[in-house]
N, C-alpha and C positions, 0 to 999 in steps of 0.2 A: 483436610481443610486446605484451601489454596493459600499460598504465600502472598499473592497479590490478585487483584481482580483482572480478568481477561479483558481484551479489547472488546468493545461493545459490538453486538451484531448489527451490521450495516444493512439497512433496508434498501431494497431495490426500487428504482423508478418503476412505475407501472408499465412503461414501454421498454424496459430492459429485457432482452430476449434470453439472457443466460441464466434464468432462474431454474432451480431444481425444487423437488417436492418439499424440502425442509427450509427453503429460503422464505424470507418475509418481504412483503411488498407494502410500500407506503402509498396506498391508493389516494390519500388526501395530501400528497406531497406539496401541492401548490399552496395549500393553506399554511404549511410550515415555511416554505421558501419565501413567500411574500412577506413574512414577518421579519426577514433578515435584510439588513441594509446592503450587505455584500456577501457574495460567496466566491470561493476560489475553486476552479476545476483543476484537478491534478490527475496525472496518469496512474491507473491501477496497474502495477507491475505484476508479472507472473512469477511469484516466488513464495517464500514462507514468511508469515507474519511473526517477527521475533521482537521480544521486549527485553530491553536492557535496564535493569534496576540494580540497586545495591545488593540484592539477594542473588543475582545471577542472570543468565540468559534464558528466557522462556519462549516456548513455541506455543502450540495449541493449548496445552494444559499449563496452568499456573500453579499446579500442586507441587511441582518440583522443577528445578532447572533442567533444560534439555541437554542431552549428551550425544545427539546424533552426529554422524561423521561430517555432514555438510554444514554444521554450525561450529566446527572446530576453529575456523578462521575468525569468526565474530566473537567466539568465546575467548580467544587469545587477545583480541582487541579490548574486550570488556575488562579483562584482568588489569589492563593498564589505566582504566578510568573509573573502576568501581568505587573507589574511595572519594571521588569527586561528584558522584551522582546525587548524593543526599536523598531527598524525597522525590527526585525526578525519575520518571519512567519514560524511556525513549523507545518508541515503536517504529520499526522500519521493515522494509521488504528485503529479505535476504535472498539474493539471486545468485548465490554461490553455486547452487546446483541448477541445472537446466530442467525446467518442467515442460510445459507445452509450447512455450515460446523461447527461442534462442535469440539473445540480444547481441548484436555485432558491435555496438558502441558503448560498452560498459567501461566506465573509468573507476568503478568501485563495485564491491559486492553487497553493499548495505546502503539502502536509500531511506532516509527518515521521512515519515509521513505524519507523525503525531507525537506530542509530548504531554504526558499527564503529570500533574502535581497535586497530590492528595485527592481532593474531590472535584478538581477542575481539569478540563482539557484546555491547554494553553492556546492562545491566538496563533494564526499562521505566521505572523511576524516573529513571535517568540519561538515557534518551532524552527524557523530558519536560523534564528540567533543561536539556539542551543545546538543545532546540527553543526553549524559553523564552529562553535566553541569547541566541540569534541571532534572536529575535523571529519565530519560526515557530509555527504551531499543529501539534498532532499529529493524526493520523487519529482519528476518534471512538472513544473507549473504551466498550465495550459491557458490560463486566463482568469481574470477577476471580473465578475459581473454584478450589476445592480438589477435584480429581477423586477420587471414591471409588466411584462407581457408573457403569458404562459406559452403561447405558440412559438414565439421567438426563442424563448428560453429552451424549450424542448428541441427545437431545430438546431440550436447551438451545441447542445449535448450530443445529438446524433452526428453532427458534422465532425466534432472532435473525436468521437468514438470510432468512426469509420476510417479515420486516417491512420497512417502507420505510426509506430512508436518513435518518440524522439531519440530512443536508444537503438533504433533500427531493428525492428521485430521480424523474425523469420519463423514460419511454422516448422516444427520439428518433424512432422510426418511428410509433408509435401516438399520441404526444403525450398519453399517459395516465400517471398515477402508477404506479410500478413498485417492486418489491422491491430491496433492496441487490444490488450485484453479487456480494457474497460476504462471508465472514468469514475473518479470519486469527487463528489462535490461537497464542500463543507463550509460552514459559517466561517468567515475570515476572522471573526473575533473569538474570544474565549467563551466557554460555556460549561455548565455543570455536568458532571458525569451522569447524573440521573436524567438529564435531558438529551442524551446522545442521539436517540432515534429521531429527534426533531431537527437536528443540526447537521446530520451527515447522510448522504444518499449515494447510491452507486448505480452505474450502468455496466453490465457485463455482456460481452458478445455471446452469441449462440454457439454451443458446442465448444466452449473454450478449453475444456479439460481433455487432454489427449494422453495423459498418463494412465497406467493401470496398476494392479496390485504388485507388480514386479518392479515398480519404479525404485523403491528403496534399495533394491539389490543391484540395480543396473544404472544408477544415476551417474551423470557426467558433470564435471566441473565446468562452469562457464568461463570462457577466456575473456580477459580484459582487452580493451581496444589496442593496447600496444602489443599484446600477444597475437591478436588477429593480424596486425600488420606484419609481424615477424614471420608468420606462417604462410604468407602469400608468396 
């Protein structure tokens, strides 16, 4: 039995090229989007989804806390805040280990993108508040929109997705600058956990995964921006 509920499965936009056979697509996404007064687009970072709750640090499985080597840093940070979390669950992208994208402008290894409290996903403003309270950055915010035209909305998502990362993204295979892994669009307000699929969408670039089954044995730690400067 899981200690807590996993982060909801995020449905893809129909025009997201990075889908795989087990991904889900919201073909009627515009019917959901048009019901929302505002959405915020954020950058989808290439890392591991980690959840910090009073019970520990969780990765893909919420049956037991993670003990992976690349979460040692965030687990140490969790130990200092665990008694202050209460019923908050903080979800963030752990970029301590390099996956398919290497970021050259990291000022932290953990970027918050959502906060859950009991049966509610908190508003984006509350996410930013709690991230700041616990001294974490949030994932890059790319824009707040009030959707009223489907074509314009889709064009904006594509434009954002095809740009480079705010954290300076480089392809680990080609060693060349690359586009963001993707975009996550969410209702800027709070919403119920059971309604997640109607309030959050994502766009993922084609062929974004460059890692293989040997990744866990050969992973590398991502350098922070001050370390990048010192190594030049």
